[in-house]
Each structure stands twice: as structure tokens, then as C-alpha cells.
C-alpha positions in Angstrom: 0.0 0.1 0.0 1.1 3.6 -0.4 2.1 6.2 2.1 -1.5 7.5 1.7 -2.9 4.4 3.3 -1.7 5.6 6.5 -4.6 8.2 7.0 -7.3 6.5 8.7 -10.8 6.8 6.9 -12.7 7.5 10.0 -10.7 10.6 10.6 -11.8 12.3 7.6 -15.6 13.3 7.2 -15.4 14.3 3.7 -12.9 14.6 0.9 -12.6 18.3 0.1 -11.8 18.2 -3.7 -10.8 22.3 -3.9 -8.1 21.5 -1.0 -6.7 19.1 -3.2 -3.4 21.1 -4.2 -0.9 18.5 -5.6 -0.3 14.8 -6.4 0.2 13.9 -2.8 -3.1 15.2 -1.7 -4.7 13.6 -4.7 -3.2 10.3 -3.8 -4.2 10.6 0.0 -8.0 11.4 -1.4 -7.6 8.1 -3.7 -6.5 6.0 -0.9 -9.9 7.2 0.8 -11.6 5.9 -2.1 -9.6 2.8 -2.1 -10.2 2.1 1.7 -14.2 2.5 0.8 -13.7 -0.2 -1.7 -12.3 -2.7 0.4 -14.3 -2.0 3.6 -17.6 -0.5 2.0 -17.3 2.2 4.5 -15.9 5.8 5.0 -16.5 9.1 3.3 -16.8 7.8 -0.2 -19.7 5.3 0.4 -22.0 7.3 3.0 -25.5 7.3 2.1 -25.6 4.6 -0.3 -25.2 0.8 0.0 -21.6 -0.4 -0.9 -20.6 -3.8 -0.4 -16.8 -4.6 0.2 -14.6 -5.4 -2.4 -17.0 -3.8 -5.1 -16.3 -1.1 -7.1 -19.2 1.0 -9.0 -19.9 3.9 -10.9 -19.8 6.0 -7.7 -16.3 4.8 -6.8 -15.1 5.6 -10.5 -16.8 9.1 -10.3 -14.8 10.0 -7.0 -11.8 9.1 -8.5 -12.5 11.4 -11.8 -13.4 14.1 -9.3 -10.1 13.6 -7.4 -7.7 13.6 -10.3 -9.6 16.4 -12.1 -9.4 19.0 -9.0 -8.7 22.5 -10.4 -5.3 22.5 -8.9 -4.1 19.5 -10.9 -5.7 20.6 -14.1 -2.1 21.6 -15.7 0.0 18.7 -13.8 0.6 15.3 -15.2 -0.7 12.3 -13.0 1.9 11.7 -10.5 3.4 8.2 -9.8 1.6 8.2 -6.2 -1.8 8.7 -7.8 -1.1 6.1 -10.4 0.2 3.8 -7.8 -3.1 4.2 -5.8 -5.5 3.8 -8.8 -3.7 0.4 -9.3 -4.5 -0.7 -5.7 -8.0 0.3 -6.1 -8.4 -2.0 -9.2 -6.8 -4.5 -6.9 -9.1 -3.9 -4.2 -12.3 -4.0 -6.6 -12.9 -7.7 -6.8 -16.5 -7.3 -8.2 -17.1 -4.5 -10.8 -20.4 -2.7 -11.5 -19.0 0.3 -13.2 -19.5 -0.7 -16.9 -15.8 -0.1 -17.6 -15.8 3.2 -16.5 -13.0 2.8 -13.7 -10.7 0.8 -16.1 -10.8 3.2 -18.5 -9.9 6.1 -16.2 -7.1 3.7 -14.8 -5.5 3.2 -18.6 -5.8 6.9 -19.4 -4.1 8.1 -16.2 -1.2 5.6 -16.3 -0.5 6.8 -20.1 -0.7 10.2 -19.0 1.7 9.4 -16.1 4.0 7.3 -18.2 4.1 9.9 -21.0 5.0 13.0 -18.7 7.4 11.0 -17.2 9.3 10.2 -20.2 9.4 13.8 -21.1 6.7 13.7 -23.7 4.2 16.2 -24.1 0.6 15.5 -22.5 -2.6 17.4 -22.7 -4.3 18.9 -19.4 -6.0 16.1 -17.1 -9.7 17.3 -18.2 -8.6 16.4 -21.9 -6.5 13.2 -21.1 -8.9 12.0 -18.6 -11.9 12.3 -20.4 -13.8 9.1 -22.0 -14.9 11.4 -24.9 -11.0 11.8 -25.9 -9.8 8.8 -27.7 -6.2 8.1 -25.9 -4.8 7.5 -29.2 -5.2 11.1 -29.9 -2.5 12.1 -27.5 -0.7 9.2 -26.2 2.8 8.0 -27.6 2.5 6.2 -30.8 5.9 5.3 -31.0 8.4 3.7 -29.0 10.7 6.6 -29.2 11.1 8.5 -26.2 9.4 6.3 -23.6 11.2 5.9 -20.5 12.3 2.3 -20.0 12.0 2.8 -16.3 8.5 3.7 -16.4 7.4 0.8 -18.6 9.4 -1.4 -16.2 7.3 0.1 -13.6 4.1 -0.4 -15.4 5.2 -4.0 -16.1 5.7 -4.4 -12.4 2.2 -3.1 -11.4 0.4 -5.6 -14.1 2.7 -8.5 -13.2 0.5 -11.6 -11.1 -2.9 -9.3 -10.9 -5.9 -11.2 -10.5 -7.7 -9.0 -12.8 -6.3 -10.0 -16.3 -7.8 -6.8 -18.3 -7.5 -6.5 -22.1 -7.3 -2.9 -21.3 -3.8 -3.4 -19.9 -2.8 -5.0 -23.2 -4.1 -2.2 -24.8 -2.3 0.2 -22.3 0.9 -1.5 -22.9 0.5 -1.3 -26.8 -0.2 2.4 -26.6 2.8 3.0 -24.3 5.3 1.0 -26.3 3.8 2.3 -29.3 1.9 0.4 -32.3 5.3 0.4 -34.2 6.4 -2.2 -31.5 3.3 -4.0 -31.6 5.0 -7.3 -32.5 7.1 -7.0 -29.6 4.2 -6.4 -27.3 2.6 -9.4 -28.5 5.8 -11.7 -27.4 5.9 -9.8 -23.9 3.3 -11.8 -22.0 6.0 -14.5 -21.0 8.2 -11.5 -19.6 5.5 -9.4 -17.9 2.4 -11.2 -17.6 0.2 -8.9 -19.5 -2.7 -11.5 -19.3 -3.2 -11.9 -23.0 
């Protein structure tokens, strides 16, 4: 778990979206969403029925609101935020969000990876929007993608219970369409769930 996990959910009444000023605060807020997914309790589940280990559309909407906090608009998604999103994905054994969270996770991870590689990225409201095709802004060639970032993503995806085609697409997007034959040979190396 991330450092954000050290904040007990019962000590925070609500997530104050306007108060989120950086990736660290955003990761802490996302950790509260994660805790709500795990326990079915906390500030993100109040006023609704929420079963433990379930991820629903409201959880995905909380993640979107946190990631789109006004102060973060021009900042790339941070490693801490992306790691916490992976933790939320792991926590949500049951899904009733119609793929909304997986799409957000893929967009956020690509946004982080591209920015960490020194590549230009659009503002969060564009990059994380389900209406914006990821292919319109994500890297399309392997040139310039940071190997350390790719290794981090592979480590996050290795051995996950939820083998999702979105992660295979994520890897293909990050590594680039030009290297798709290589991506198809990667499952034996990094277990993409293909």
C-alpha cells in the first residue's frame, strides 16, 4: 500500500476536492476511495449501499473528481496517484461500473508514463475524459518512452488477479503501435494477461 494508506478513513469526514493542491493530496484522497472499496465504509460510501471489495460507478466518479481537482489541471498524473489507482483496481474484485474505472486507470497511467518520459501531455480534463480517444494524445512510437516507467508498469501488472484486455491495450499504447509485434511477445516476460 502507498503512504496515503496511513490516513485512517474514520478521521476524515469528507474529501474536500477544492483543497487538493498536488499529487500527494490527490493520492491521499484516492486512498480514501480505495479504503471505501475495500471496506464498504468511509466518506466515499456514505449515504449509499456499498459492499466490500466492490467497485461501482460512484467509486469511479470519486476517482475522476479527485484526479480533476482544479489545482491539478495542468499537472501530469503523479506516480503516487497512478499507484493508488492500481491499488483501487486490485481492491475492486466485483465491478458494476461498466468499465468506467478501467478506462480512467488506463488514461491516468498513460498520462503519467508519457509525462514521466518527457513527452508532452494534454491537460487532465482532456486526457482523462472518456470522450477523448487515448490514441489522439498518447505516444504512438517507442521513441522517447522511458524504460524505467515501462518496467514500473510491467511490475504493477505482473501477477494481477484481474487480467484485463485494457492492460494489453495500455502496453501497446505506451510502447507504441510500431512495436506491436514485440508487445505480443511480452506476456511471457511481464504477464500482461493476454
